[in-house]
C-alpha positions as CSV (number, residue, x, y, z in Angstrom):
1,M,114.7,110.2,86.7
2,L,118.3,110.1,84.0
3,R,121.6,110.9,86.6
4,L,124.4,112.7,84.2
5,I,127.7,111.9,85.2
6,H,130.7,113.8,84.6
7,K,133.2,111.4,83.3
8,Q,136.1,113.8,84.9
9,T,137.9,112.9,81.5
10,T,138.2,116.9,80.5
11,A,138.3,120.0,82.5
12,G,134.8,121.8,83.4
13,A,131.8,121.9,83.4
14,L,129.8,120.1,80.0
15,L,126.7,122.1,78.5
16,I,123.5,120.4,77.2
17,N,121.9,122.4,74.9
18,D,118.8,120.7,73.3
19,I,117.1,120.3,76.4
20,D,114.6,123.0,78.4
21,D,112.6,121.0,80.5
22,G,113.2,117.5,82.9
23,L,115.7,120.1,84.7
24,P,116.0,120.4,88.6
25,N,114.8,123.7,88.9
26,K,112.1,122.8,85.7
27,T,109.2,121.0,85.9
28,A,106.5,122.9,84.0
29,R,106.0,121.2,80.5
30,R,105.8,123.6,77.5
31,M,102.2,125.3,77.0
32,V,100.3,125.4,73.7
33,A,101.0,129.4,73.1
34,P,103.8,130.2,71.1
35,A,107.1,129.5,72.5
36,T,108.5,133.0,72.7
37,Q,105.9,134.2,75.6
38,Y,108.2,131.8,78.0
39,E,111.4,133.5,79.3
40,R,112.8,129.8,79.3
41,D,112.7,129.8,75.5
42,G,113.9,133.0,75.0
43,Y,111.1,135.5,76.2
44,A,112.4,139.1,76.0
45,N,115.6,138.1,74.2
46,K,116.3,136.5,76.8
47,P,118.2,132.4,76.7
48,K,116.8,129.7,77.3
49,Q,117.7,128.0,80.4
50,K,121.3,126.4,80.6
51,C,121.8,122.9,81.9
52,Y,125.2,122.4,83.2
53,V,126.9,118.9,84.4
54,P,129.6,120.3,86.8
55,R,132.7,118.3,86.8
56,V,132.8,117.6,90.5
57,N,130.2,117.3,93.5
58,S,129.7,121.3,95.1
59,A,128.8,118.6,98.4
60,D,131.9,116.5,98.0
61,S,134.8,117.7,95.6
62,T,136.4,114.0,95.7
63,Q,133.4,113.0,93.8
64,A,132.4,113.3,90.4
65,G,129.6,115.9,89.3
66,Y,126.1,114.7,88.2
67,I,123.0,116.3,88.1
68,D,119.3,114.0,88.1
69,L,116.7,115.1,85.2
70,T,113.3,114.1,84.7
71,E,112.6,111.7,81.6
72,T,110.5,114.4,79.6
73,D,110.6,113.9,75.6
74,R,113.2,116.4,75.1
75,V,115.5,114.8,77.8
76,L,114.6,111.0,76.2
77,L,115.4,113.1,72.5
78,S,118.8,114.3,73.8
79,Y,119.5,110.8,75.3
80,Q,119.0,109.2,72.0
81,K,120.1,110.9,69.3
82,G,121.2,114.4,70.7
83,T,123.6,116.4,72.6
84,I,123.5,113.6,75.6
85,A,124.1,111.2,73.4
86,G,127.0,112.6,71.5
87,L,129.0,113.5,75.4
88,V,128.4,109.7,75.8
89,R,129.9,108.6,72.8
90,A,132.8,111.3,73.4
91,G,133.4,109.3,76.4
92,L,132.4,112.7,78.4
93,L,129.2,111.5,80.1
94,D,128.1,108.7,82.1
95,V,124.4,107.8,82.2
96,V,122.3,106.1,84.9
97,S,118.3,105.5,84.6
98,F,116.3,105.2,87.7
99,V,113.4,106.1,89.5
100,A,112.9,108.7,92.1
101,G,111.9,106.5,94.9
102,D,115.1,104.8,94.4
103,I,116.8,107.6,96.5
104,A,115.6,107.2,100.1
105,A,117.4,107.7,103.2
106,P,119.2,104.6,104.7
107,T,117.7,102.6,107.6
108,L,120.0,100.8,110.0
109,S,118.0,98.3,111.7
110,L,120.8,96.1,113.3
111,A,124.5,96.0,113.6
112,D,125.2,92.5,114.8
113,L,128.8,92.2,116.1
114,G,129.9,88.2,115.7
115,T,128.1,87.5,113.1
116,P,128.8,85.3,111.2
117,G,132.0,85.1,112.8
118,A,133.9,86.6,115.6
119,G,134.5,89.9,115.2
120,D,132.4,90.3,111.9
121,L,129.6,92.8,111.7
122,T,126.9,92.9,110.1
123,L,124.4,95.4,109.3
124,T,121.0,94.7,108.2
125,G,118.4,97.8,106.8
126,T,117.1,99.1,104.0
127,S,118.4,101.7,101.0
128,L,121.6,101.0,102.3
129,T,123.3,101.3,98.6
130,S,123.9,104.3,96.8
131,I,123.4,105.4,93.0
132,A,126.8,106.2,91.5
133,P,128.4,108.5,91.5
134,D,127.4,108.5,95.0
135,V,129.1,106.0,97.3
136,T,127.9,103.9,100.6
137,S,129.9,104.2,103.6
138,V,129.7,102.9,107.0
139,V,130.7,104.9,109.7
140,I,132.0,103.4,113.6
141,T,131.9,105.8,116.3
142,G,133.1,105.1,119.7
143,T,135.7,102.3,120.6
144,G,137.5,101.7,117.4
145,A,136.5,104.1,115.3
146,V,136.8,104.0,111.8
147,T,134.5,105.1,108.6
148,L,134.5,102.6,105.4
149,T,133.7,103.4,102.1
150,A,132.1,100.5,100.0
151,T,135.0,100.3,97.9
152,Q,136.9,99.2,101.3
153,I,134.9,96.6,102.1
154,L,134.4,95.2,98.9
155,T,138.3,95.0,98.6
156,G,138.4,93.8,102.2
157,G,136.1,90.7,101.6
158,G,132.8,92.0,102.7
159,T,130.1,92.5,101.0
160,V,127.5,95.3,100.9
161,S,123.8,95.2,99.3
162,A,120.7,97.2,99.5
163,T,119.8,94.9,102.8
164,S,122.8,93.8,104.1
165,I,126.6,95.2,104.8
166,F,129.0,92.2,106.1
167,I,132.5,94.0,107.5
168,P,134.9,91.2,108.0
169,A,137.0,91.2,111.1
170,A,140.0,92.5,109.9
171,L,138.6,96.0,108.6
172,V,136.9,96.5,112.0
173,P,139.8,95.5,114.9
174,G,138.7,97.8,117.8
175,V,135.0,97.9,117.7
176,A,133.4,96.6,121.0
177,L,130.0,95.9,121.7
178,A,129.0,98.2,124.7
179,T,130.9,101.3,123.2
180,S,130.8,101.0,119.4
181,S,127.6,102.3,117.4
182,A,127.4,102.7,113.8
183,K,125.2,104.5,111.0
184,V,124.9,103.8,107.1
185,K,125.5,106.9,104.9
186,S,123.6,106.2,100.9
187,D,123.1,108.8,98.6
188,G,124.5,111.4,100.7
189,L,121.9,110.7,103.7
190,F,122.8,108.9,107.1
191,S,120.7,106.3,108.9
192,A,120.0,106.9,112.5
193,V,123.1,105.8,114.9
194,V,122.3,102.0,115.9
195,A,124.5,100.2,119.0
196,L,126.2,97.3,118.1
197,S,124.7,94.4,119.7
């Protein structure tokens, strides 16, 4: 899969006009019959399906817009020397390659308060990191409620990996064992809530 991310250096959506397959809602391959027999290829005087990379994410307007494409021959050709390559060279688009299995709901198995030091919080699980431009965040509820993004955790001296998140005590000063719990948001998906132990 290729994720096309709007760099937000220009207003409006970016048009990718040299692909007609691999799009999120068009997974069918081109058939052997003449192209005019398929609506997405111009059948009945209708233009091909347009492919736009939005400027912002419709679910979160603070996040850059993006679309995910299947790596078909046409998509790869555009990425190597077509419209996608031109938009990357112009500084308008970023491209991230990943496999579909990389996007999975995070699972949180343990929220350990007091490890490695007093007041520190260590979360363990799987799929705790996000693919750009999605941002991993930790939501603490109950006593000491706070939401921390991966950037805030890293800036505060913590670490974020696919299997572990370490949050220094200074970032979570009010949390308490009996009354606080945590969950992780990764790739727009939340883990189950886990009580601090």
